[in-house]
The first five atom37 places (N, CA, C, CB, O) and aatype in JSON, in Angstrom:
{
  "aatype": [20, 20, 20, 20, 20, 20, 20, 20, 20, 20, 20, 20, 20, 20, 20, 20, 20, 20, 20, 20, 20, 20, 20, 20, 20, 20, 20, 20, 20, 20, 20, 20, 20, 20, 20, 20, 20, 20, 20, 20, 20, 20, 20, 20, 20, 20, 20, 20, 20, 20, 20, 20, 20, 20, 20, 20, 20, 20, 20, 20, 20, 20, 20, 20, 20, 20, 20, 20, 20, 20, 20, 20, 20, 20, 20, 20, 20, 20, 20, 20, 20, 20, 20, 20, 20, 20, 20, 20, 20, 20, 20, 20, 20, 20, 20, 20, 20, 20, 20, 20, 20, 20, 20, 20, 20, 20, 20, 20, 20, 20, 20, 20, 20, 20, 20, 20, 20, 20, 20, 20, 20, 20, 20, 20, 20, 20, 20],
  "atom_mask": [
    [1, 1, 1, 1, 1],
    [1, 1, 1, 1, 1],
    [1, 1, 1, 1, 1],
    [1, 1, 1, 1, 1],
    [1, 1, 1, 1, 1],
    [1, 1, 1, 1, 1],
    [1, 1, 1, 1, 1],
    [1, 1, 1, 1, 1],
    [1, 1, 1, 1, 1],
    [1, 1, 1, 1, 1],
    [1, 1, 1, 1, 1],
    [1, 1, 1, 1, 1],
    [1, 1, 1, 1, 1],
    [1, 1, 1, 1, 1],
    [1, 1, 1, 1, 1],
    [1, 1, 1, 1, 1],
    [1, 1, 1, 1, 1],
    [1, 1, 1, 1, 1],
    [1, 1, 1, 1, 1],
    [1, 1, 1, 1, 1],
    [1, 1, 1, 1, 1],
    [1, 1, 1, 1, 1],
    [1, 1, 1, 1, 1],
    [1, 1, 1, 1, 1],
    [1, 1, 1, 1, 1],
    [1, 1, 1, 1, 1],
    [1, 1, 1, 1, 1],
    [1, 1, 1, 1, 1],
    [1, 1, 1, 1, 1],
    [1, 1, 1, 1, 1],
    [1, 1, 1, 1, 1],
    [1, 1, 1, 1, 1],
    [1, 1, 1, 1, 1],
    [1, 1, 1, 1, 1],
    [1, 1, 1, 1, 1],
    [1, 1, 1, 1, 1],
    [1, 1, 1, 1, 1],
    [1, 1, 1, 1, 1],
    [1, 1, 1, 1, 1],
    [1, 1, 1, 1, 1],
    [1, 1, 1, 1, 1],
    [1, 1, 1, 1, 1],
    [1, 1, 1, 1, 1],
    [1, 1, 1, 1, 1],
    [1, 1, 1, 1, 1],
    [1, 1, 1, 1, 1],
    [1, 1, 1, 1, 1],
    [1, 1, 1, 1, 1],
    [1, 1, 1, 1, 1],
    [1, 1, 1, 1, 1],
    [1, 1, 1, 1, 1],
    [1, 1, 1, 1, 1],
    [1, 1, 1, 1, 1],
    [1, 1, 1, 1, 1],
    [1, 1, 1, 1, 1],
    [1, 1, 1, 1, 1],
    [1, 1, 1, 1, 1],
    [1, 1, 1, 1, 1],
    [1, 1, 1, 1, 1],
    [1, 1, 1, 1, 1],
    [1, 1, 1, 1, 1],
    [1, 1, 1, 1, 1],
    [1, 1, 1, 1, 1],
    [1, 1, 1, 1, 1],
    [1, 1, 1, 1, 1],
    [1, 1, 1, 1, 1],
    [1, 1, 1, 1, 1],
    [1, 1, 1, 1, 1],
    [1, 1, 1, 1, 1],
    [1, 1, 1, 1, 1],
    [1, 1, 1, 1, 1],
    [1, 1, 1, 1, 1],
    [1, 1, 1, 1, 1],
    [1, 1, 1, 1, 1],
    [1, 1, 1, 1, 1],
    [1, 1, 1, 1, 1],
    [1, 1, 1, 1, 1],
    [1, 1, 1, 1, 1],
    [1, 1, 1, 1, 1],
    [1, 1, 1, 1, 1],
    [1, 1, 1, 1, 1],
    [1, 1, 1, 1, 1],
    [1, 1, 1, 1, 1],
    [1, 1, 1, 1, 1],
    [1, 1, 1, 1, 1],
    [1, 1, 1, 1, 1],
    [1, 1, 1, 1, 1],
    [1, 1, 1, 1, 1],
    [1, 1, 1, 1, 1],
    [1, 1, 1, 1, 1],
    [1, 1, 1, 1, 1],
    [1, 1, 1, 1, 1],
    [1, 1, 1, 1, 1],
    [1, 1, 1, 1, 1],
    [1, 1, 1, 1, 1],
    [1, 1, 1, 1, 1],
    [1, 1, 1, 1, 1],
    [1, 1, 1, 1, 1],
    [1, 1, 1, 1, 1],
    [1, 1, 1, 1, 1],
    [1, 1, 1, 1, 1],
    [1, 1, 1, 1, 1],
    [1, 1, 1, 1, 1],
    [1, 1, 1, 1, 1],
    [1, 1, 1, 1, 1],
    [1, 1, 1, 1, 1],
    [1, 1, 1, 1, 1],
    [1, 1, 1, 1, 1],
    [1, 1, 1, 1, 1],
    [1, 1, 1, 1, 1],
    [1, 1, 1, 1, 1],
    [1, 1, 1, 1, 1],
    [1, 1, 1, 1, 1],
    [1, 1, 1, 1, 1],
    [1, 1, 1, 1, 1],
    [1, 1, 1, 1, 1],
    [1, 1, 1, 1, 1],
    [1, 1, 1, 1, 1],
    [1, 1, 1, 1, 1],
    [1, 1, 1, 1, 1],
    [1, 1, 1, 1, 1],
    [1, 1, 1, 1, 1],
    [1, 1, 1, 1, 1],
    [1, 1, 1, 1, 1],
    [1, 1, 1, 1, 1],
    [1, 1, 1, 1, 1],
    [1, 1, 1, 1, 1]
  ],
  "atom_positions": [
    [[113.65, 96.74, 156.62], [114.07, 97.81, 155.76], [114.17, 97.35, 154.3], [115.4, 98.37, 156.24], [113.76, 98.07, 153.39]],
    [[114.71, 96.17, 154.07], [114.85, 95.64, 152.72], [113.47, 95.42, 152.09], [115.64, 94.32, 152.75], [113.31, 95.61, 150.89]],
    [[112.52, 95.02, 152.88], [111.16, 94.82, 152.4], [110.55, 96.12, 151.9], [110.29, 94.22, 153.51], [109.84, 96.13, 150.89]],
    [[110.81, 97.23, 152.59], [110.29, 98.53, 152.16], [110.88, 98.97, 150.83], [110.58, 99.58, 153.22], [110.16, 99.53, 150.0]],
    [[112.15, 98.72, 150.62], [112.81, 99.09, 149.35], [112.23, 98.24, 148.22], [114.35, 98.9, 149.45], [111.95, 98.75, 147.14]],
    [[112.07, 96.97, 148.48], [111.51, 96.09, 147.46], [110.08, 96.51, 147.11], [111.53, 94.62, 147.94], [109.71, 96.52, 145.93]],
    [[109.28, 96.85, 148.11], [107.92, 97.32, 147.87], [107.92, 98.61, 147.04], [107.2, 97.54, 149.2], [107.1, 98.78, 146.14]],
    [[108.82, 99.49, 147.36], [108.92, 100.76, 146.63], [109.29, 100.53, 145.17], [109.96, 101.67, 147.3], [108.74, 101.18, 144.28]],
    [[110.21, 99.62, 144.92], [110.62, 99.31, 143.54], [109.44, 98.72, 142.77], [111.81, 98.31, 143.53], [109.21, 99.09, 141.61]],
    [[108.69, 97.83, 143.39], [107.53, 97.22, 142.73], [106.48, 98.28, 142.42], [106.92, 96.1, 143.61], [105.9, 98.29, 141.34]],
    [[106.24, 99.17, 143.36], [105.27, 100.25, 143.15], [105.71, 101.16, 142.0], [105.08, 101.07, 144.43], [104.87, 101.55, 141.18]],
    [[106.98, 101.49, 141.93], [107.49, 102.35, 140.84], [107.36, 101.66, 139.48], [108.97, 102.72, 141.1], [107.01, 102.3, 138.49]],
    [[107.64, 100.36, 139.44], [107.5, 99.62, 138.18], [106.03, 99.6, 137.74], [108.04, 98.17, 138.33], [105.73, 99.84, 136.57]],
    [[105.14, 99.33, 138.65], [103.7, 99.32, 138.32], [103.22, 100.69, 137.87], [102.88, 98.85, 139.53], [102.42, 100.8, 136.94]],
    [[103.7, 101.73, 138.52], [103.34, 103.09, 138.14], [103.82, 103.41, 136.73], [103.92, 104.1, 139.14], [103.1, 104.01, 135.94]],
    [[105.04, 102.99, 136.42], [105.63, 103.19, 135.1], [104.79, 102.49, 134.02], [107.09, 102.66, 135.06], [104.48, 103.08, 132.99]],
    [[104.41, 101.24, 134.27], [103.59, 100.48, 133.33], [102.22, 101.13, 133.16], [103.43, 99.01, 133.8], [101.71, 101.22, 132.05]],
    [[101.63, 101.57, 134.24], [100.32, 102.22, 134.21], [100.35, 103.5, 133.37], [99.85, 102.52, 135.62], [99.43, 103.74, 132.59]],
    [[101.37, 104.3, 133.53], [101.49, 105.57, 132.79], [101.54, 105.29, 131.29], [102.76, 106.35, 133.22], [100.83, 105.94, 130.52]],
    [[102.36, 104.33, 130.86], [102.47, 104.04, 129.44], [101.2, 103.37, 128.89], [103.67, 103.16, 129.17], [100.86, 103.56, 127.72]],
    [[100.52, 102.61, 129.7], [99.26, 102.0, 129.27], [98.19, 103.07, 129.03], [98.76, 100.98, 130.31], [97.48, 103.04, 128.03]],
    [[98.08, 104.01, 129.95], [97.1, 105.09, 129.82], [97.44, 105.95, 128.61], [97.06, 105.95, 131.11], [96.56, 106.34, 127.85]],
    [[98.73, 106.25, 128.43], [99.16, 107.05, 127.28], [98.77, 106.36, 125.96], [100.7, 107.29, 127.33], [98.27, 107.01, 125.04]],
    [[99.0, 105.05, 125.87], [98.63, 104.3, 124.67], [97.13, 104.26, 124.45], [99.16, 102.88, 124.75], [96.66, 104.36, 123.32]],
    [[96.38, 104.11, 125.53], [94.92, 104.07, 125.42], [94.37, 105.4, 124.94], [94.29, 103.69, 126.75], [93.45, 105.43, 124.12]],
    [[94.92, 106.48, 125.43], [94.45, 107.81, 125.02], [94.69, 108.02, 123.53], [95.16, 108.93, 125.83], [93.79, 108.47, 122.83]],
    [[95.89, 107.68, 123.03], [96.15, 107.86, 121.6], [95.28, 106.93, 120.76], [97.64, 107.61, 121.29], [94.86, 107.3, 119.66]],
    [[95.0, 105.73, 121.27], [94.13, 104.8, 120.54], [92.73, 105.37, 120.39], [94.08, 103.45, 121.26], [92.16, 105.32, 119.3]],
    [[92.16, 105.9, 121.47], [90.8, 106.43, 121.41], [90.71, 107.74, 120.64], [90.27, 106.62, 122.81], [89.62, 108.14, 120.23]],
    [[91.82, 108.41, 120.45], [91.84, 109.61, 119.59], [91.97, 109.24, 118.13], [92.98, 110.54, 120.0], [91.92, 110.12, 117.26]],
    [[92.14, 107.95, 117.83], [92.31, 107.5, 116.45], [93.73, 107.61, 115.97], [91.42, 108.29, 115.54], [93.98, 107.58, 114.77]],
    [[94.68, 107.73, 116.88], [96.08, 107.88, 116.51], [96.85, 106.58, 116.7], [96.73, 108.98, 117.32], [98.03, 106.49, 116.33]],
    [[96.23, 105.6, 117.25], [96.9, 104.34, 117.5], [96.8, 103.43, 116.29], [96.31, 103.64, 118.71], [96.31, 103.84, 115.24]],
    [[97.27, 102.22, 116.44], [97.23, 101.27, 115.34], [96.34, 100.1, 115.73], [98.66, 100.78, 114.96], [96.82, 99.01, 116.03]],
    [[95.04, 100.34, 115.73], [94.08, 99.36, 116.23], [93.96, 98.15, 115.32], [92.73, 100.0, 116.4], [93.47, 97.11, 115.76]],
    [[94.39, 98.25, 114.09], [94.14, 97.18, 113.13], [95.35, 96.3, 112.91], [93.71, 97.77, 111.82], [95.41, 95.55, 111.93]],
    [[96.3, 96.38, 113.78], [97.49, 95.56, 113.65], [98.57, 96.22, 112.84], [97.14, 94.25, 113.03], [99.66, 95.67, 112.7]],
    [[98.3, 97.38, 112.3], [99.31, 98.1, 111.54], [100.12, 98.97, 112.47], [98.68, 98.94, 110.44], [99.64, 99.38, 113.53]],
    [[101.32, 99.24, 112.08], [102.19, 100.06, 112.91], [101.99, 101.54, 112.68], [103.61, 99.7, 112.66], [102.66, 102.35, 113.31]],
    [[101.08, 101.89, 111.8], [100.85, 103.3, 111.53], [101.94, 103.92, 110.68], [100.73, 104.05, 112.82], [101.96, 105.13, 110.48]],
    [[102.85, 103.09, 110.17], [103.96, 103.62, 109.39], [103.77, 103.39, 107.89], [105.26, 103.0, 109.85], [104.7, 103.58, 107.11]],
    [[102.58, 102.98, 107.51], [102.3, 102.73, 106.1], [102.41, 104.03, 105.32], [100.89, 102.1, 105.92], [101.88, 105.07, 105.74]],
    [[103.1, 103.98, 104.19], [103.29, 105.16, 103.37], [102.02, 105.44, 102.59], [104.5, 104.99, 102.42], [101.43, 104.54, 102.0]],
    [[101.61, 106.69, 102.6], [100.38, 107.08, 101.92], [100.66, 107.21, 100.41], [99.83, 108.42, 102.5], [101.63, 107.84, 100.0]],
    [[99.78, 106.59, 99.61], [99.85, 106.71, 98.16], [99.29, 108.07, 97.77], [99.07, 105.56, 97.46], [98.19, 108.44, 98.19]],
    [[100.04, 108.8, 96.97], [99.55, 110.1, 96.53], [98.42, 109.91, 95.53], [100.7, 110.94, 95.9], [98.49, 109.03, 94.67]],
    [[97.38, 110.74, 95.64], [96.29, 110.65, 94.66], [96.8, 110.98, 93.27], [95.14, 111.6, 95.05], [97.66, 111.84, 93.1]],
    [[96.26, 110.28, 92.27], [96.65, 110.54, 90.9], [96.1, 111.88, 90.4], [96.18, 109.42, 90.02], [95.05, 112.33, 90.82]],
    [[96.83, 112.47, 89.5], [96.37, 113.71, 88.85], [95.39, 113.31, 87.76], [97.58, 114.53, 88.25], [95.64, 112.41, 86.96]],
    [[94.26, 114.0, 87.73], [93.25, 113.73, 86.73], [93.21, 114.87, 85.72], [91.86, 113.53, 87.39], [93.22, 116.04, 86.1]],
    [[93.16, 114.53, 84.42], [93.07, 115.55, 83.38], [91.75, 116.3, 83.49], [93.21, 114.92, 81.98], [91.69, 117.51, 83.28]],
    [[90.71, 115.57, 83.83], [89.4, 116.18, 84.06], [88.63, 115.3, 85.02], [88.61, 116.38, 82.72], [88.84, 114.09, 85.09]],
    [[87.74, 115.92, 85.76], [86.91, 115.2, 86.72], [85.51, 115.1, 86.13], [86.9, 115.91, 88.12], [84.88, 116.12, 85.84]],
    [[85.01, 113.87, 85.96], [83.68, 113.68, 85.39], [82.61, 113.46, 86.45], [83.69, 112.51, 84.42], [81.43, 113.66, 86.2]],
    [[83.04, 113.04, 87.65], [82.07, 112.81, 88.74], [82.8, 112.83, 90.07], [81.33, 111.46, 88.55], [84.01, 112.58, 90.15]],
    [[82.04, 113.14, 91.1], [82.57, 113.09, 92.46], [81.62, 112.21, 93.27], [82.71, 114.54, 93.11], [80.41, 112.43, 93.29]],
    [[82.19, 111.21, 93.92], [81.39, 110.31, 94.74], [81.85, 110.43, 96.19], [81.5, 108.84, 94.24], [83.04, 110.45, 96.48]],
    [[80.87, 110.52, 97.08], [81.16, 110.55, 98.5], [80.7, 109.23, 99.09], [80.46, 111.76, 99.21], [79.51, 108.89, 99.03]],
    [[81.64, 108.49, 99.65], [81.35, 107.18, 100.21], [81.36, 107.27, 101.73], [82.37, 106.13, 99.72], [82.34, 107.72, 102.32]],
    [[80.28, 106.84, 102.35], [80.21, 106.74, 103.8], [80.72, 105.36, 104.16], [78.73, 106.98, 104.35], [80.17, 104.35, 103.71]],
    [[81.79, 105.3, 104.97], [82.47, 104.04, 105.26], [82.42, 103.74, 106.75], [83.94, 104.08, 104.77], [82.71, 104.6, 107.58]],
    [[82.05, 102.52, 107.07], [81.98, 102.09, 108.47], [83.14, 101.14, 108.76], [80.62, 101.4, 108.78], [83.49, 100.3, 107.93]],
    [[83.73, 101.28, 109.94], [84.77, 100.36, 110.38], [86.16, 100.96, 110.48], [84.82, 99.21, 109.47], [87.08, 100.3, 110.97]],
    [[86.34, 102.19, 110.01], [87.65, 102.84, 110.11], [87.78, 103.43, 111.52], [87.83, 103.95, 109.01], [86.92, 104.18, 111.97]],
    [[88.89, 103.08, 112.21], [89.04, 103.52, 113.59], [90.3, 104.33, 113.86], [89.03, 102.34, 114.47], [90.38, 105.01, 114.88]],
    [[91.27, 104.27, 112.96], [92.55, 104.93, 113.26], [93.2, 105.42, 111.97], [93.51, 103.96, 114.02], [92.68, 105.19, 110.88]],
    [[94.32, 106.09, 112.11], [95.03, 106.61, 110.94], [95.47, 105.5, 110.01], [96.25, 107.43, 111.38], [95.51, 105.67, 108.79]],
    [[95.8, 104.35, 110.58], [96.17, 103.21, 109.74], [95.0, 102.81, 108.84], [96.62, 102.01, 110.62], [95.19, 102.52, 107.66]],
    [[93.8, 102.79, 109.4], [92.6, 102.46, 108.61], [92.41, 103.47, 107.48], [91.34, 102.43, 109.52], [92.16, 103.09, 106.34]],
    [[92.51, 104.76, 107.82], [92.3, 105.81, 106.82], [93.31, 105.68, 105.69], [92.4, 107.22, 107.47], [92.96, 105.82, 104.52]],
    [[94.55, 105.4, 106.04], [95.61, 105.28, 105.03], [95.38, 104.07, 104.15], [96.99, 105.18, 105.7], [95.58, 104.14, 102.94]],
    [[94.95, 102.96, 104.73], [94.67, 101.76, 103.94], [93.6, 102.02, 102.9], [94.25, 100.61, 104.85], [93.74, 101.63, 101.74]],
    [[92.51, 102.69, 103.31], [91.41, 102.98, 102.4], [91.88, 103.95, 101.31], [90.2, 103.56, 103.17], [91.6, 103.74, 100.13]],
    [[92.58, 105.01, 101.71], [93.07, 105.99, 100.73], [94.01, 105.33, 99.72], [93.81, 107.15, 101.44], [93.9, 105.59, 98.52]],
    [[94.91, 104.49, 100.18], [95.84, 103.81, 99.28], [95.12, 102.89, 98.31], [96.86, 103.02, 100.07], [95.46, 102.85, 97.13]],
    [[94.13, 102.16, 98.8], [93.4, 101.24, 97.93], [92.64, 102.01, 96.85], [92.42, 100.39, 98.76], [92.66, 101.61, 95.68]],
    [[91.98, 103.09, 97.23], [91.24, 103.87, 96.24], [92.17, 104.56, 95.26], [90.36, 104.91, 96.94], [91.92, 104.54, 94.06]],
    [[93.25, 105.16, 95.76], [94.17, 105.89, 94.89], [95.0, 104.98, 93.99], [95.09, 106.73, 95.72], [95.63, 105.45, 93.04]],
    [[95.01, 103.69, 94.28], [95.72, 102.76, 93.4], [94.89, 102.43, 92.16], [96.06, 101.47, 94.16], [95.4, 101.83, 91.21]],
    [[93.62, 102.81, 92.16], [92.76, 102.57, 91.01], [93.02, 103.63, 89.93], [91.26, 102.59, 91.44], [93.21, 104.81, 90.24]],
    [[93.03, 103.2, 88.69], [93.23, 104.11, 87.57], [92.02, 105.05, 87.44], [93.44, 103.33, 86.25], [90.88, 104.6, 87.46]],
    [[92.29, 106.35, 87.33], [91.21, 107.33, 87.15], [90.57, 107.77, 88.44], [90.17, 106.77, 86.27], [89.47, 108.32, 88.43]],
    [[91.25, 107.54, 89.58], [90.69, 107.89, 90.88], [91.63, 108.84, 91.62], [90.43, 106.63, 91.73], [92.84, 108.65, 91.64]],
    [[91.03, 109.85, 92.23], [91.74, 110.76, 93.13], [90.88, 110.84, 94.38], [91.98, 112.2, 92.47], [89.83, 111.48, 94.38]],
    [[91.33, 110.18, 95.46], [90.51, 110.05, 96.66], [91.15, 110.71, 97.87], [90.24, 108.58, 96.97], [92.37, 110.7, 98.04]],
    [[90.3, 111.29, 98.7], [90.71, 111.83, 99.98], [89.82, 111.2, 101.03], [90.62, 113.41, 100.02], [88.59, 111.2, 100.9]],
    [[90.43, 110.64, 102.08], [89.67, 109.98, 103.14], [89.64, 110.88, 104.36], [90.29, 108.59, 103.48], [90.67, 111.35, 104.84]],
    [[88.44, 111.09, 104.85], [88.23, 111.86, 106.08], [87.79, 110.86, 107.14], [87.15, 113.02, 105.88], [86.59, 110.65, 107.36]],
    [[88.76, 110.25, 107.77], [88.51, 109.13, 108.66], [87.61, 109.43, 109.83], [89.77, 108.62, 109.16], [86.72, 108.65, 110.15]],
    [[87.84, 110.56, 110.49], [87.03, 110.88, 111.67], [85.58, 111.13, 111.29], [87.59, 112.1, 112.39], [84.68, 110.96, 112.12]],
    [[85.34, 111.52, 110.04], [83.98, 111.71, 109.54], [83.44, 110.42, 108.92], [83.93, 112.84, 108.52], [82.25, 110.32, 108.61]],
    [[84.32, 109.44, 108.75], [83.9, 108.16, 108.19], [83.51, 108.23, 106.74], [82.76, 107.62, 108.97], [82.57, 107.57, 106.31]],
    [[84.24, 109.04, 105.97], [83.88, 109.15, 104.55], [85.11, 109.32, 103.68], [82.91, 110.32, 104.34], [86.19, 109.69, 104.14]],
    [[84.9, 109.04, 102.4], [85.92, 109.26, 101.38], [85.28, 110.05, 100.26], [86.52, 107.91, 100.86], [84.18, 109.73, 99.81]],
    [[85.97, 111.09, 99.8], [85.52, 111.86, 98.65], [86.39, 111.42, 97.48], [85.62, 113.43, 98.91], [87.62, 111.56, 97.5]],
    [[85.74, 110.87, 96.46], [86.43, 110.26, 95.34], [86.13, 111.04, 94.07], [86.03, 108.78, 95.18], [84.98, 111.1, 93.62]],
    [[87.17, 111.63, 93.49], [87.03, 112.31, 92.2], [87.38, 111.29, 91.12], [87.95, 113.6, 92.1], [88.39, 110.6, 91.21]],
    [[86.52, 111.22, 90.11], [86.7, 110.23, 89.05], [87.07, 110.89, 87.74], [85.43, 109.4, 88.87], [86.45, 111.87, 87.33]],
    [[88.09, 110.36, 87.09], [88.51, 110.83, 85.79], [87.97, 109.97, 84.67], [90.01, 110.88, 85.71], [88.12, 110.29, 83.49]],
    [[87.32, 108.87, 85.04], [86.68, 107.98, 84.06], [85.52, 107.28, 84.76], [87.69, 106.93, 83.46], [85.39, 107.36, 85.98]],
    [[84.68, 106.6, 83.98], [83.54, 105.91, 84.56], [84.0, 104.74, 85.42], [82.58, 105.42, 83.46], [84.64, 103.81, 84.93]],
    [[83.67, 104.8, 86.68], [83.93, 103.71, 87.62], [82.63, 103.5, 88.39], [85.16, 104.02, 88.59], [82.05, 104.45, 88.92]],
    [[82.18, 102.27, 88.43], [80.9, 101.98, 89.07], [81.02, 102.02, 90.6], [80.38, 100.61, 88.62], [82.1, 101.88, 91.16]],
    [[79.88, 102.21, 91.23], [79.82, 102.16, 92.69], [80.31, 100.79, 93.17], [78.38, 102.44, 93.2], [81.02, 100.69, 94.17]],
    [[79.92, 99.74, 92.45], [80.29, 98.38, 92.83], [81.8, 98.18, 92.84], [79.64, 97.38, 91.89], [82.33, 97.48, 93.71]],
    [[82.51, 98.79, 91.88], [83.97, 98.67, 91.85], [84.6, 99.33, 93.08], [84.54, 99.3, 90.57], [85.5, 98.77, 93.7]],
    [[84.11, 100.52, 93.43], [84.62, 101.22, 94.6], [84.29, 100.45, 95.88], [84.04, 102.64, 94.67], [85.14, 100.3, 96.76]],
    [[83.06, 99.97, 95.96], [82.64, 99.22, 97.14], [83.47, 97.94, 97.29], [81.13, 98.87, 97.05], [83.85, 97.57, 98.4]],
    [[83.75, 97.28, 96.18], [84.53, 96.05, 96.21], [85.93, 96.28, 96.76], [84.62, 95.45, 94.81], [86.43, 95.49, 97.56]],
    [[86.57, 97.36, 96.33], [87.92, 97.67, 96.8], [87.93, 97.9, 98.31], [88.48, 98.91, 96.07], [88.84, 97.44, 99.0]],
    [[86.93, 98.6, 98.8], [86.85, 98.9, 100.24], [86.44, 97.65, 101.03], [85.85, 100.06, 100.5], [86.95, 97.4, 102.12]],
    [[85.52, 96.87, 100.48], [85.08, 95.63, 101.15], [86.23, 94.63, 101.27], [83.91, 95.0, 100.38], [86.3, 93.89, 102.25]],
    [[87.11, 94.61, 100.28], [88.27, 93.71, 100.33], [89.18, 94.03, 101.52], [89.06, 93.8, 99.03], [89.97, 93.19, 101.94]],
    [[89.08, 95.24, 102.05], [89.87, 95.65, 103.21], [89.11, 95.4, 104.52], [90.24, 97.14, 103.1], [89.6, 95.73, 105.6]],
    [[87.93, 94.82, 104.42], [87.06, 94.51, 105.57], [86.41, 95.74, 106.19], [87.85, 93.78, 106.63], [86.16, 95.77, 107.4]],
    [[86.14, 96.75, 105.37], [85.34, 97.9, 105.8], [84.03, 97.84, 105.04], [86.09, 99.27, 105.54], [83.94, 97.16, 104.02]],
    [[83.02, 98.54, 105.53], [81.69, 98.51, 104.9], [81.34, 99.87, 104.35], [80.63, 98.05, 105.91], [81.51, 100.89, 105.02]],
    [[80.86, 99.9, 103.12], [80.36, 101.13, 102.52], [78.87, 101.2, 102.85], [80.62, 101.18, 100.97], [78.09, 100.35, 102.43]],
    [[78.49, 102.24, 103.59], [77.12, 102.41, 104.03], [76.29, 103.08, 102.95], [77.07, 103.21, 105.32], [75.13, 102.73, 102.74]],
    [[76.88, 104.07, 102.27], [76.15, 104.78, 101.22], [77.13, 105.4, 100.23], [75.24, 105.87, 101.82], [78.3, 105.61, 100.53]],
    [[76.6, 105.68, 99.04], [77.38, 106.34, 97.99], [76.51, 107.46, 97.42], [77.83, 105.33, 96.87], [75.4, 107.21, 96.95]],
    [[77.03, 108.68, 97.46], [76.36, 109.81, 96.83], [77.18, 110.22, 95.62], [76.18, 111.01, 97.83], [78.4, 110.35, 95.7]],
    [[76.5, 110.41, 94.49], [77.19, 110.76, 93.25], [76.79, 112.15, 92.79], [76.9, 109.73, 92.15], [75.61, 112.51, 92.81]],
    [[77.79, 112.9, 92.38], [77.56, 114.23, 91.78], [78.21, 114.19, 90.41], [78.15, 115.42, 92.69], [79.44, 114.22, 90.29]],
    [[77.37, 114.12, 89.37], [77.89, 114.12, 88.0], [78.27, 115.53, 87.59], [76.84, 113.54, 87.01], [77.55, 116.49, 87.9]],
    [[79.38, 115.67, 86.91], [79.86, 116.98, 86.48], [79.74, 117.17, 84.97], [81.31, 117.17, 86.89], [80.18, 118.18, 84.44]],
    [[79.14, 116.2, 84.29], [78.97, 116.31, 82.82], [77.77, 117.16, 82.5], [78.83, 114.93, 82.16], [77.46, 117.37, 81.33]]
  ]
}
């Protein structure tokens, strides 16, 4: 009888661990987990207000997998003077409004420093 109770307790513990593992895996594959070692609690930097927008660049970015990744990229871009960026992580892109001349290389460098890859840059001049 004692053996049956012990077996039941072990089965319940394993079931409990399995449920939480599956729950974590589901959120990870939906891009809601913290795959990059971040806790997902990073505060998002608000995009700067631009007096005027002189160009809009759309950057195709490879390597972003979760909300933590999207926030890291958005914060890095928005920390640049003259930049107002929105990151669309599930689409793998960032739309960057520029208030001053910033080269593609400067934007690529900021993203590369985070270990993501810029696949392409499309520019729309508004002048």
